C-alpha distance (Angstrom), angle and dihedral (degrees) to the residues before:
residue distance angle dihedral
Y1 . . .
G2 3.82 . .
N3 3.84 94.2 .
Q4 3.82 92.9 57.3
C5 3.75 99.4 41.7
P6 3.86 109.8 14.7
K7 3.87 98.4 165.1
L8 3.81 93.4 50.5
T9 3.84 93.9 45.8
S10 3.81 89.2 47.0
Q11 3.78 89.9 52.7
F12 3.89 91.1 49.3
L13 3.80 90.6 49.0
S14 3.84 91.3 50.1
L15 3.87 87.1 53.9
C16 3.78 90.7 51.2
T17 3.81 97.3 43.8
N18 3.88 127.8 19.5
G19 3.76 94.4 -0.7
I20 3.82 137.6 -114.7
V21 3.78 114.9 -70.7
T22 3.84 122.2 -171.6
S23 3.83 97.6 158.5
K24 3.81 123.3 77.2
D25 3.75 90.5 -149.5
L26 3.82 116.7 66.3
L27 3.77 97.0 168.2
L28 3.85 88.4 98.4
G29 3.75 99.5 29.7
A30 3.86 146.0 35.1
P31 3.76 136.2 -135.0
V32 3.78 117.6 -88.3
K33 3.85 107.8 -107.4
L34 3.81 132.8 179.9
G35 3.84 97.7 -155.2
N36 3.76 135.2 69.2
E37 3.81 90.4 59.2
C38 3.88 91.9 -63.6
G39 3.80 93.1 114.9
L40 3.76 124.7 67.7
L41 3.76 142.4 -171.9
T42 3.77 93.2 -109.9
Y43 3.87 105.7 175.3
I44 3.85 139.3 12.3
R45 3.69 130.4 -159.9
P46 3.80 98.1 -165.9
E47 3.70 115.5 -109.0
Q48 3.83 90.0 -11.5
R49 3.91 112.6 70.9
L50 3.78 145.4 -21.3
E51 3.81 123.9 -140.1
F52 3.82 124.6 -148.7
G53 3.78 130.2 -171.2
I54 3.85 151.1 127.6
P55 3.89 102.4 -90.0
S56 3.83 92.7 -165.8
Q57 3.81 127.6 13.0
K58 3.83 89.3 -161.3
V59 3.89 91.5 57.2
A60 3.73 91.6 43.0
Y61 3.83 92.5 52.7
A62 3.76 93.0 46.5
K63 3.82 89.9 52.1
S64 3.81 90.2 49.5
I65 3.79 93.0 53.9
R66 3.88 91.0 39.4
K67 3.84 94.4 -117.9
A68 3.80 129.9 135.5
K69 3.83 89.8 -121.0
A70 3.81 141.9 -3.7
P71 3.82 120.4 -92.0
D72 3.79 114.4 -90.4
E73 3.72 90.3 -113.8
F74 3.83 95.9 56.1
V75 3.87 111.4 126.6
P76 3.81 116.4 -155.6
Q77 3.86 121.3 -138.1
S78 3.82 113.9 -99.7
R79 3.70 127.2 -135.7
P80 3.82 116.5 -79.5
G81 3.78 113.1 -89.8
G82 3.85 142.5 167.1
R83 3.73 120.9 32.5
V84 3.92 93.1 -9.8
L85 3.86 89.4 58.8
D86 3.76 92.4 45.9
E87 3.82 90.9 53.1
I88 3.84 92.3 48.0
R89 3.77 92.2 48.6
G90 3.85 89.7 52.7
E91 3.85 92.7 57.9
K92 3.74 118.8 93.6
S93 3.75 128.0 -142.7
A94 3.92 112.4 -88.5
R95 3.75 91.9 -132.6
N96 3.85 142.1 -18.9
H97 3.81 122.4 -76.8
D98 3.76 91.0 -105.4
A99 3.83 103.7 134.0
A100 3.77 144.6 33.1
G101 3.82 120.2 -86.1
L102 3.76 100.0 38.0
V103 3.79 118.0 143.3
S104 3.85 107.9 -137.6
V105 3.84 131.7 -175.6
P106 3.86 131.3 -169.1
K107 3.81 116.6 -83.5
D108 3.79 90.3 -105.8
G109 3.81 93.3 44.7
I110 3.75 135.3 -110.1
G111 3.78 111.2 -20.6
Y112 3.83 94.5 42.3
G113 3.79 103.1 76.2
D114 3.90 122.9 122.3
V115 3.85 103.9 -138.0
G116 3.77 106.5 -115.8
G117 3.77 91.3 -19.2
L118 3.87 88.2 -74.3
L119 3.75 107.9 91.0
S120 3.85 112.4 51.4
V121 3.83 124.4 -147.7
G122 3.80 92.3 -112.2
T123 3.84 92.5 58.9
R124 3.81 96.2 52.0
S125 3.77 129.6 87.1
D126 3.83 124.6 -133.2
D127 3.81 88.2 -99.9
E128 3.85 88.7 63.0
A129 3.81 96.5 35.6
Y130 3.91 93.0 111.1
A131 3.79 96.7 40.7
S132 3.82 87.7 112.8
A133 3.82 103.2 36.4
F134 3.74 101.5 153.2
Q135 3.88 144.8 -23.9
I136 3.76 135.4 -137.2
T137 3.74 119.6 -147.2
A138 3.84 120.4 -125.8
D139 3.77 92.7 -170.9
A140 3.89 138.7 -5.6
V141 3.89 108.5 -53.9
P142 3.81 109.5 -175.2
E143 3.83 94.6 -179.4
M144 3.86 87.9 66.0
D145 3.80 86.2 68.4
G146 3.69 100.0 41.5
K147 3.80 120.9 28.4
E148 3.88 93.4 19.9
G149 3.76 97.9 38.1
R150 3.85 92.9 -150.9
K151 3.74 122.8 169.4
V152 3.85 129.6 -126.8
I153 3.75 111.0 -139.0
G154 3.82 102.7 164.8
Q155 3.76 149.1 -18.9
L156 3.77 143.9 -127.9
M157 3.75 109.8 -88.0
D158 3.83 108.7 -153.8
G159 3.81 146.2 35.2
E160 3.86 94.4 -108.2
S161 3.89 90.6 56.3
M162 3.82 90.3 48.2
S163 3.87 90.0 51.2
V164 3.84 91.8 52.1
L165 3.82 88.6 48.1
A166 3.77 91.8 52.2
R167 3.91 91.5 49.9
L168 3.83 91.6 47.6
A169 3.84 92.2 46.5
G170 3.83 89.5 57.2
S171 3.80 95.1 44.8
P172 3.89 118.8 131.9
L173 3.79 114.5 -98.7
R174 3.77 134.7 -140.2
K175 3.78 112.5 -109.0
I176 3.79 110.5 -55.8
V177 3.75 118.6 -136.3
P178 3.85 113.9 -124.4
G179 3.77 110.4 -86.1
Q180 3.76 96.1 26.0
N181 3.70 123.5 115.0
G182 3.76 97.7 -157.9
G183 3.88 145.8 11.9
S184 3.69 148.3 -171.4
P185 3.80 116.9 -59.7
L186 3.80 118.2 -93.3
I187 3.82 89.7 -138.1
K188 3.86 115.4 54.6
V189 3.84 108.9 -116.6
V190 3.82 116.6 -165.0
V191 3.75 134.4 -174.3
L192 3.71 106.2 -116.7
D193 3.79 99.9 -179.1
C194 3.79 139.6 4.0
S195 3.77 130.4 -176.9
A196 3.84 141.9 153.8
F197 3.77 132.0 -116.3
E198 3.78 139.4 167.6
V199 3.78 126.5 -101.7
G200 3.73 112.6 -174.0
G201 3.79 91.1 -18.2
V202 3.81 94.0 -50.7
Q203 3.75 121.5 110.3
S204 3.75 117.4 -119.8
G205 3.80 138.0 -178.6
L206 3.79 125.6 -115.4
G207 3.79 126.1 -170.0
S208 3.75 142.0 173.1
A209 3.81 128.9 -149.5
G210 3.73 135.9 -154.3
S211 3.78 135.9 -175.9
E212 3.82 132.3 -132.7
């Protein structure tokens, strides 16, 4: 839905392709990217929504350079701020969260999610800033419009993608803490690849997932 929310979709496409950069100096850091097994399915609310993100930029960078850990001087990308944040906050959701297969981001954009509703933005370091990058609905979820104020920026495009979504939404979870209505997947699901292509002249994201 690039015409309705261009800044948010641009941010999402950056995550899927070249990466999100908020620092002017990349000598000690790296763009935040979803592909190359850096992104994970981090949280599932069964039959309701799936959450994807990069739990640790340091771990993701170490994996990208095939090292056991990132150099001590590695500096993670911070959350977007300033004029970029103001522009993102000014954009409205393209539609309500009223169906399965909708791609949804936090109201302040990618970098401001709260990881399953349990770990707030204020308690997370820059390294964990993108742990809750976006969610995909597995059904209509009205509270994502009201209480949470999230924004729909896109949707899954084909039947195969919807089938994968349905399988993941029903995946077994790790032990759920009493009072929670979701949890992390029992089987690790990683984003193997992510790219962008055009559909009717509008650029879209495409990803593939795998399990370990």
